NULO-265649 format. One record per residue: residue in one letter; x, y, z of N, C-alpha, C, CB in turn. Coordinates in Angstrom, 3 decimals. Each point is the difference from the previous one (the first is absolute). Glycine has a CB too. Layout:
BEGIN
 residu     n.xx     n.yy     n.zz    ca.xx    ca.yy    ca.zz     c.xx     c.yy     c.zz    cb.xx    cb.yy    cb.zz
      a        X        Y        Z        X        Y        Z        X        Y        Z        X        Y        Z
...
END
This chain:
BEGIN
 residu     n.xx     n.yy     n.zz    ca.xx    ca.yy    ca.zz     c.xx     c.yy     c.zz    cb.xx    cb.yy    cb.zz
      m   -8.562  -25.795  -31.604   -0.042    1.444    0.154   -0.273    0.387    1.451   -0.790    0.213   -2.369
      a   -0.154   -0.923    3.008   -0.343    0.300    1.388    1.185   -0.272    0.922   -2.401   -0.553   -0.479
      k    3.175   -0.511    0.182    1.161   -0.322    0.830    1.061    1.089   -0.114   -0.469   -2.450   -0.288
      i    0.663    2.988   -0.906    0.980    1.063   -0.209   -0.438    1.261    0.744    0.617   -0.968   -2.255
      s   -1.887    1.322    2.166   -0.510    1.181    0.686    0.139   -0.136    1.503   -1.592    0.378   -1.871
      l    1.273   -1.531    2.410    0.119   -0.249    1.435    1.462    0.067    0.425   -2.067   -1.437   -0.057
      s    2.954    0.865   -0.747    1.431    0.031    0.316    0.521    1.432    0.007    0.272   -2.279   -1.016
      l   -0.666    3.068    0.040    0.430    1.401   -0.045   -0.541    0.785    1.185    0.091   -0.131   -2.490
      f   -1.329   -0.133    2.858   -0.612    0.671    1.142    0.770   -0.324    1.277   -2.249   -0.087   -1.133
      l    2.543   -1.185    1.353    0.736   -0.407    1.197    1.405    0.595    0.016   -1.329   -2.121    0.069
      l    1.975    2.161   -1.206    1.330    0.585   -0.095   -0.032    1.476    0.374    0.596   -1.653   -1.784
      c   -1.583    2.377    1.291   -0.138    1.430    0.331   -0.247    0.193    1.487   -0.899    0.443   -2.294
      c    0.085   -1.291    2.875   -0.271    0.097    1.442    1.272   -0.214    0.808   -2.341   -0.812   -0.387
      i    3.110   -0.189    0.024    1.244   -0.301    0.717    0.986    1.144   -0.153   -0.360   -2.457   -0.359
      l    0.513    2.969   -0.845    0.918    1.129   -0.223   -0.440    1.232    0.773    0.530   -0.901   -2.266
      g   -1.819    1.125    2.357   -0.515    1.143    0.761    0.334   -0.114    1.472   -1.838    0.236   -1.649
      l    1.687   -1.419    2.219    0.337   -0.212    1.407    1.487    0.152    0.242   -1.945   -1.527    0.213
      v    2.760    0.969   -1.100    1.447    0.098    0.148    0.437    1.457   -0.056    0.278   -2.273   -1.034
      s   -0.817    3.047    0.113    0.416    1.401   -0.117   -0.421    0.804    1.212   -0.160   -0.179   -2.473
      c   -0.969   -0.117    3.081   -0.432    0.713    1.205    0.956   -0.248    1.153   -2.372   -0.176   -0.757
      y    2.790   -1.060    0.946    0.865   -0.322    1.119    1.453    0.369   -0.269   -1.557   -1.834    0.592
      a    1.941    1.959   -1.834    1.374    0.362   -0.334    0.272    1.482    0.205    0.031   -1.862   -1.635
      t   -1.058    2.672    1.836    0.194    1.439    0.136    0.059    0.448    1.448   -1.160    0.287   -2.154
      n    1.372   -1.217    3.110    0.076    0.331    1.415   -1.291    0.641    0.479    2.469    0.287   -0.213
      s   -3.591   -0.713   -0.316   -1.303    0.535    0.343   -0.975   -1.138    0.234    0.461    2.072   -1.335
      q   -1.580   -1.735    1.908   -1.051   -0.978    0.220   -1.191    0.370   -0.866    0.791   -0.443    2.364
      p   -1.283   -0.472   -3.217   -1.197    0.316   -0.784   -1.219    0.035    0.907    1.014   -1.065   -2.043
      i   -2.003    1.848    1.672   -1.212    0.101    0.805   -1.082   -0.864   -0.623    0.609    2.338    0.743
      d   -1.369   -2.999    0.081   -1.134   -0.762   -0.479   -1.074    0.004    1.070    1.484   -1.447   -1.442
      v   -2.567    0.745    1.191   -1.128    0.014    0.914    0.399   -0.480    1.390   -1.524   -0.379   -1.935
      k    2.416   -0.597    2.028    0.414   -0.528    1.294    0.735    1.043    0.838    0.146   -2.260   -1.033
      q    0.434    3.283    0.426    0.778    0.980    0.725   -0.838    1.159    0.515    1.928   -0.641   -1.387
      a   -3.228    0.562    1.243   -0.857    1.098    0.433    0.168    0.297    1.479   -1.616   -0.614   -1.778
      g    1.915   -0.387    2.603    0.181    0.204    1.433    1.448    0.132    0.405   -2.066   -1.253    0.348
      l    2.952    1.543   -1.296    1.421    0.125    0.286    0.443    1.455   -0.065    0.371   -2.297   -0.911
      y    0.735    2.572    1.564    0.538    1.354    0.080    1.500   -0.043   -0.265   -1.799    0.684    1.651
      c    2.326    0.386   -2.206    1.432    0.155   -0.200    0.479    0.994    1.061   -0.137   -0.502   -2.535
      i    1.063    0.069    3.379    0.483    0.850    1.093    1.516    0.134   -0.072   -1.941   -0.710    1.443
      a    2.475    1.724   -0.773    1.446    0.200    0.046    0.657   -1.171    0.731   -0.308    2.515   -0.037
      n    1.380   -3.010   -0.539    0.744   -1.103    0.609    1.042    0.594    0.937   -0.371   -1.505   -2.026
      t    0.167    1.302    3.320    0.929    0.538    0.999    0.888   -1.080    0.596   -1.656    1.776    0.513
      n    1.682   -2.954   -1.135    0.863   -1.084    0.484    1.457    0.316   -0.296   -1.853   -1.662   -0.348
      g    2.725    1.323    1.263    1.433    0.213   -0.216    0.362    1.470    0.007    0.069   -2.092   -1.316
      n    0.567    2.540    0.264    0.463    1.382   -0.127   -0.802    0.680   -1.097    2.331   -0.617    0.789
      p   -3.467    1.239   -0.438   -0.861    0.581   -1.040    0.691    1.141   -0.756   -1.989   -0.630    1.381
      p    1.760    0.695   -2.683    0.610    1.043   -0.838   -0.803    1.300    0.072    0.906   -1.777   -1.537
      y   -0.728    2.551    2.618   -0.822    1.186    0.208    0.072    0.994   -1.152    0.338   -0.315    2.420
      e    0.828    0.457   -3.063    0.108    0.924   -1.134   -0.860   -0.477   -1.175    2.333    0.618    0.733
      k   -2.486   -1.928   -0.874   -0.870   -0.537   -1.054   -1.467    0.211    0.348    1.745   -1.708   -0.568
      f   -2.062    1.689    1.862   -1.373    0.290    0.422   -0.398    1.393   -0.477    0.258   -1.500    2.022
      q    0.586    2.483   -1.726   -0.308    1.381   -0.390   -0.024    0.154   -1.512    1.043    0.812    2.116
      g   -0.139   -1.476   -2.801    0.017    0.052   -1.458   -1.280   -0.563   -0.606    2.480   -0.196    0.071
      f   -2.986   -0.889    0.507   -1.246   -0.574   -0.508   -1.175    0.934    0.273    0.917   -2.311    0.361
      i   -0.946    2.917    0.806   -1.069    0.959    0.309    0.029    1.139   -1.017    0.121   -0.581    2.468
      d    1.053    1.127   -2.721    0.126    1.102   -0.956   -0.483   -0.413   -1.392    1.939    0.892    1.322
      y   -1.543   -2.087   -1.758   -0.409   -0.493   -1.318   -1.512   -0.222   -0.066    2.248   -1.083   -0.265
      a   -2.762    0.281    1.190   -1.413   -0.385   -0.053   -0.928    1.196    0.202    0.635   -2.258    0.852
      c   -0.251    3.171    0.010   -0.860    1.165    0.254    0.025    0.989   -1.154    0.402   -0.287    2.435
      g    0.504    0.082   -3.374   -0.009    0.794   -1.215   -1.063   -0.467   -0.992    2.422    0.422    0.344
      i   -2.930   -1.644   -0.141   -1.004   -0.538   -0.928   -1.299   -0.416    0.697    1.875   -0.774   -1.436
      l   -1.865    0.714    2.772   -1.191   -0.385    0.754   -0.375    1.105    0.986    0.609   -2.441   -0.239
      d   -1.821    2.394    0.754   -0.458    0.977    0.986    0.442   -0.437    1.390   -1.983    0.604   -1.447
      c    3.000    0.047    1.973    0.534   -0.330    1.322   -0.442    0.999    1.062    1.959   -1.056   -1.111
      s   -3.037    1.779    0.859   -0.450    1.011    0.954   -0.263   -0.551    1.406   -0.986    1.200   -1.923
      p    0.582   -2.462    2.099   -0.199   -0.493    1.367    1.273   -0.003    0.862   -1.829   -1.390   -0.917
      i    3.019    1.313    0.305    1.227    0.003    0.808    0.667    1.373    0.041    0.317   -2.398   -0.586
      q   -0.951    3.387   -0.008    0.537    1.360    0.057   -0.568    0.726    1.207    0.247    0.051   -2.506
      i    0.376    1.039    2.897   -0.445    0.770    1.171   -1.498    0.270   -0.113    2.290    1.073    0.238
      g   -3.003   -1.413    0.825   -1.451    0.176    0.023   -0.765   -1.211   -0.496    0.389    2.394   -0.324
      g    0.323   -3.362   -0.275   -0.658   -1.201   -0.507   -0.310   -0.987    1.120    1.179    0.318   -2.176
      s   -2.111   -1.208    1.916   -0.451   -0.945    1.030    1.076   -0.987    0.438   -2.266    0.223   -0.943
      c    3.304   -0.419    0.136    1.061   -0.953    0.339    1.350    0.684    0.223   -1.217   -1.722   -1.323
      y    1.215    3.032    1.495    1.267    0.715    0.209    0.616   -0.367    1.351   -0.837    1.894   -1.434
      f    0.020   -1.941    2.476    0.498   -0.368    1.325   -0.181   -1.486    0.225   -0.537    2.286    0.877
      p    1.475   -2.983   -0.327    1.300    0.534    0.395    0.880    0.244   -1.232   -0.178   -1.208    2.213
      n    0.922    2.291   -2.149    0.867    0.390   -1.109    1.279   -0.841    0.051   -0.945    2.370    0.008
      i    0.805   -3.619   -0.443    1.102   -0.967    0.031    0.185   -0.541   -1.413   -0.465   -0.627    2.437
      l    1.710    0.644   -2.904    0.307   -0.401   -1.372   -0.535   -1.395   -0.335    2.036    1.434    0.111
      v   -1.874   -2.390    0.776   -0.450   -1.372   -0.276   -1.519   -0.039   -0.167    1.958   -0.921    1.304
      k   -2.696    1.658   -0.492   -1.468    0.026   -0.121   -0.412    0.631   -1.327   -0.223    0.149    2.508
      h    0.865    0.948   -2.885   -0.320    0.654   -1.269    0.377   -0.893   -1.176    0.345    2.245    1.069
      t    0.794   -2.922   -0.974    0.418   -0.909   -1.065   -1.004   -1.136   -0.158    2.405    0.572    0.447
      t   -2.862   -1.112    0.670   -0.999   -1.073   -0.058   -1.271    0.487   -0.677    0.951   -1.009    2.089
      y   -1.393    2.212   -1.749   -1.219    0.530   -0.626    0.190    0.100   -1.517   -0.553    1.294    2.111
      v    1.683   -0.736   -2.539    0.242    0.224   -1.434    0.236   -1.318   -0.735    0.970    2.251    0.535
      l   -0.218   -3.180    0.068    0.188   -1.310   -0.625   -1.346   -0.681   -0.236    2.249   -0.211    1.110
      n   -3.113    0.264   -0.113   -1.300   -0.648   -0.129   -0.887    0.727   -1.013    0.190   -0.786    2.374
      l   -0.141    2.106   -2.380   -0.768    0.776   -0.979    0.433   -0.381   -1.415   -0.247    1.909    1.650
      f    1.553   -2.015   -1.865    0.540   -0.385   -1.298   -0.436   -1.425   -0.343    1.981    1.539    0.338
      y   -1.909   -2.435    0.625   -0.395   -1.396   -0.184   -1.467   -0.113   -0.385    1.734   -0.688    1.657
      k   -2.583    1.434   -0.968   -1.436   -0.082   -0.269   -0.369    0.673   -1.324   -0.417   -0.032    2.469
      s    1.135    1.077   -2.845   -0.361    0.703   -1.235    0.700   -0.566   -1.240   -0.369    2.036    1.376
      r    1.590   -2.541   -1.221    0.785   -0.479   -1.145    0.199   -1.511   -0.028    1.141    2.176    0.029
      g   -1.457   -2.843    1.092    0.140   -1.451    0.038    1.407   -0.495    0.216   -1.917   -0.075   -1.459
      v    2.819    0.941    1.940    1.396   -0.378    0.177    0.476    0.406    1.386    0.407    0.239   -2.471
      c    0.208   -1.195    3.171    0.656    0.301    1.274    1.499    0.035   -0.269   -1.865   -1.099    1.389
      n    2.496    2.199   -1.056    1.445    0.120   -0.176    0.673   -0.862    1.063   -0.202    2.361   -0.966
      t    0.547   -3.594    0.609    0.532   -0.940    0.969    1.457    0.270    0.374   -1.586   -1.658   -0.908
      e    2.186    2.681    0.326    1.338    0.411    0.430   -0.093    0.691    1.366    0.751    0.256   -2.421
      i   -1.856    0.446    2.672   -0.169    0.708    1.275   -1.280   -0.390    0.727    1.288    1.882   -0.962
      g   -2.122   -2.690    0.329   -1.273   -0.371    0.606   -0.221   -1.493    0.000   -0.910    2.168   -0.716
      l   -0.134   -2.572    1.414   -0.387   -1.402    0.016   -1.515   -0.091    0.086    2.184   -0.663    1.094
      i   -2.696   -0.489   -1.487   -1.439   -0.236   -0.021   -0.421   -0.613    1.337    0.022   -0.316   -2.527
      t   -1.132    0.808    3.067   -0.549   -0.542    1.229   -1.519   -0.046   -0.096    1.966    0.881    1.312
      n   -2.577   -1.678   -0.463   -1.459   -0.016    0.063   -0.505    0.784    1.208   -0.010   -2.226   -1.153
      v    0.916    2.867    1.874   -0.364    0.814    1.161   -0.239    1.435   -0.468    1.355   -1.486    1.571
      n   -2.557    1.977   -1.323   -0.358    1.359   -0.400    0.818    1.001    0.821   -2.347   -0.752   -0.635
      p    3.163    1.595   -0.023    0.840    0.949    0.729   -0.730    1.279    0.428    1.910   -0.912   -1.275
      s   -3.207    1.010    1.021   -0.765    1.179    0.421    0.078    0.156    1.516   -1.560   -0.267   -1.974
      y    1.413    1.494    2.430   -0.012    0.273    1.438   -1.030    1.089    0.248    2.453   -0.661    0.277
      p   -2.829    0.881    0.989   -1.070    0.979    0.265    0.270    1.351   -0.662   -0.436   -1.153    2.166
      g   -0.517    1.583   -2.969    0.115    1.270   -0.719    0.611   -0.128   -1.380    0.197    1.082    2.179
      c    0.378   -2.233   -2.488    0.664   -0.207   -1.295   -0.437   -1.327   -0.584    1.982    1.372    0.732
      t   -2.802   -1.323   -1.750   -0.479   -1.201   -0.670    0.742   -0.167   -1.318   -2.272    0.233    1.085
      f    2.895   -1.389   -1.259    0.735   -0.287   -1.215   -0.956   -0.367   -1.130    1.961   -0.759    1.369
      p   -1.611    1.110   -2.619   -0.851   -0.300   -1.149   -0.239   -1.502   -0.161    0.862    2.063   -1.107
      q   -2.066   -2.423    0.701   -0.378   -1.374   -0.313   -0.158   -0.110   -1.506   -1.156   -0.308    2.245
      l    1.088   -0.908   -2.748   -0.290   -0.195   -1.433   -1.436    0.297   -0.284    1.768   -1.721   -0.163
END
């Protein structure tokens, strides 16, 4: 009985990991506490997707820091705002949209703008 329970437990763990990576997302865990999701500007960045993600995420999260008068509004640059929102989504929902973002251990905060931590 114990062997069957252990086997089922391991199977569920493996399936859970596979499903997380199959969705083009990164699962969050304790090791990722010092990681950030930032806009991927390598190659030819999809700027229209950046704005689309901001519109989507700011419909469900508090994006006031990147709005006029917010602590992260300046510089008013799409990539900076996208990075803020990608990271906010990552920290609150545990998912980095790897279609437009990437994971880094470099804190993207800058003077006057502190990015959310876990």
